[in-house]
PLY file of the C-alpha trace (Angstrom):
ply
format ascii 1.0
element vertex 128
property float x
property float y
property float z
element edge 127
property int vertex1
property int vertex2
end_header
5.93 -9.81 -6.28
4.80 -12.51 -3.84
3.61 -9.85 -1.36
0.33 -7.99 -1.60
-0.95 -4.77 -0.06
-3.86 -2.36 0.03
-4.43 1.22 1.14
-7.88 2.07 2.45
-8.60 5.75 2.99
-11.80 6.31 4.91
-14.36 8.77 6.15
-18.02 7.65 6.09
-17.03 5.24 3.30
-13.91 3.42 2.09
-11.72 4.53 -0.81
-9.46 1.71 -2.05
-6.20 1.85 -3.94
-7.15 0.49 -7.40
-9.56 -2.23 -6.24
-11.19 -3.46 -3.00
-8.79 -6.37 -2.58
-5.09 -6.89 -1.96
-2.92 -6.00 -4.97
0.50 -7.46 -5.82
3.41 -5.34 -4.57
4.80 -4.87 -8.07
6.88 -1.84 -9.05
3.90 -0.51 -11.00
1.48 -0.81 -8.06
3.95 0.66 -5.58
4.76 3.59 -7.86
1.10 4.63 -8.01
0.69 5.00 -4.24
1.91 8.61 -4.02
-0.52 9.77 -6.69
-3.38 7.92 -4.98
-2.60 9.61 -1.66
-2.12 13.04 -3.26
-5.59 12.84 -4.82
-7.37 12.07 -1.54
-9.57 14.73 0.01
-10.47 14.89 3.69
-14.21 15.23 4.29
-17.16 13.55 5.96
-17.33 11.55 9.16
-14.77 9.12 10.49
-15.72 5.45 10.73
-12.66 3.67 12.15
-14.47 0.37 12.67
-15.69 0.21 9.08
-12.18 0.79 7.74
-10.53 -1.78 10.02
-13.23 -4.33 9.17
-12.68 -3.67 5.44
-8.97 -4.30 5.86
-9.45 -7.42 7.97
-11.90 -8.77 5.41
-8.96 -9.12 3.02
-7.32 -11.54 5.50
-3.94 -9.80 5.67
-1.07 -10.74 7.93
-0.82 -7.16 9.21
-2.88 -3.96 9.28
-1.46 -0.51 9.91
-4.11 1.93 11.13
-2.96 5.52 10.57
-5.30 8.24 11.87
-5.58 11.19 14.22
-7.60 8.90 16.48
-10.42 11.41 16.63
-14.07 10.90 17.39
-15.90 8.72 17.31
-13.70 6.49 19.42
-14.17 2.74 19.29
-16.08 1.32 22.26
-15.49 -2.00 24.05
-17.94 -3.90 21.83
-16.32 -2.58 18.64
-12.86 -3.44 19.98
-14.02 -6.99 20.80
-15.47 -7.37 17.30
-12.21 -6.25 15.73
-10.28 -8.66 17.96
-12.54 -11.52 16.87
-12.12 -10.67 13.18
-8.35 -10.37 13.48
-8.22 -13.67 15.37
-4.59 -14.81 15.70
-4.09 -14.30 11.97
-3.68 -10.51 11.75
-1.50 -8.14 13.77
-2.75 -4.57 13.98
-0.28 -1.71 14.44
-1.59 1.82 15.12
0.04 5.14 14.28
-1.69 8.21 15.67
-0.99 11.70 14.32
-1.59 14.81 16.40
-0.32 18.23 17.37
1.45 18.57 20.70
1.95 15.93 23.32
-0.19 12.81 23.41
-2.78 13.50 26.09
-4.58 10.16 26.30
-2.20 7.28 26.97
-4.99 4.70 26.80
-6.75 5.77 23.62
-8.75 3.28 21.60
-5.76 3.07 19.26
-3.43 1.86 22.01
-6.06 -0.71 22.93
-6.50 -1.92 19.33
-2.73 -2.37 19.02
-2.33 -4.10 22.38
-5.30 -6.45 21.85
-4.01 -7.51 18.42
-0.29 -8.02 19.20
0.66 -4.75 17.51
2.59 -1.67 18.42
1.42 1.90 18.96
3.27 5.05 17.89
2.31 8.69 18.29
3.62 11.22 15.75
3.67 14.84 16.88
3.06 16.84 13.70
3.95 20.16 15.35
7.59 19.12 15.71
7.67 19.95 19.41
0 1
1 2
2 3
3 4
4 5
5 6
6 7
7 8
8 9
9 10
10 11
11 12
12 13
13 14
14 15
15 16
16 17
17 18
18 19
19 20
20 21
21 22
22 23
23 24
24 25
25 26
26 27
27 28
28 29
29 30
30 31
31 32
32 33
33 34
34 35
35 36
36 37
37 38
38 39
39 40
40 41
41 42
42 43
43 44
44 45
45 46
46 47
47 48
48 49
49 50
50 51
51 52
52 53
53 54
54 55
55 56
56 57
57 58
58 59
59 60
60 61
61 62
62 63
63 64
64 65
65 66
66 67
67 68
68 69
69 70
70 71
71 72
72 73
73 74
74 75
75 76
76 77
77 78
78 79
79 80
80 81
81 82
82 83
83 84
84 85
85 86
86 87
87 88
88 89
89 90
90 91
91 92
92 93
93 94
94 95
95 96
96 97
97 98
98 99
99 100
100 101
101 102
102 103
103 104
104 105
105 106
106 107
107 108
108 109
109 110
110 111
111 112
112 113
113 114
114 115
115 116
116 117
117 118
118 119
119 120
120 121
121 122
122 123
123 124
124 125
125 126
126 127
């Protein structure tokens, strides 16, 4: 109960779990996560920076960015802005989903993780 969390789904806008702030990690809040995720629909553009900024604005200890890492990629200025917002307060871990082998070892996601003391993991959804 002393911990808090938030899930931010994103496209060209943010969709928050219950409210646009951290929620207590109660049994009730945790049990609603699956339904929230099941009701999400994929559409629209992808604005990685907007989503990371929304998460960092809640001043969490850690952010987990889960995405396919598709376009548009974050440029050097966007990465520097994220680093400045995270400061030394927030660690950012990145999990990239794809099909087949990871082809770009230095994607923007690896850079976000490295610049913010986080880890990077690639998940091959094809099972190969």
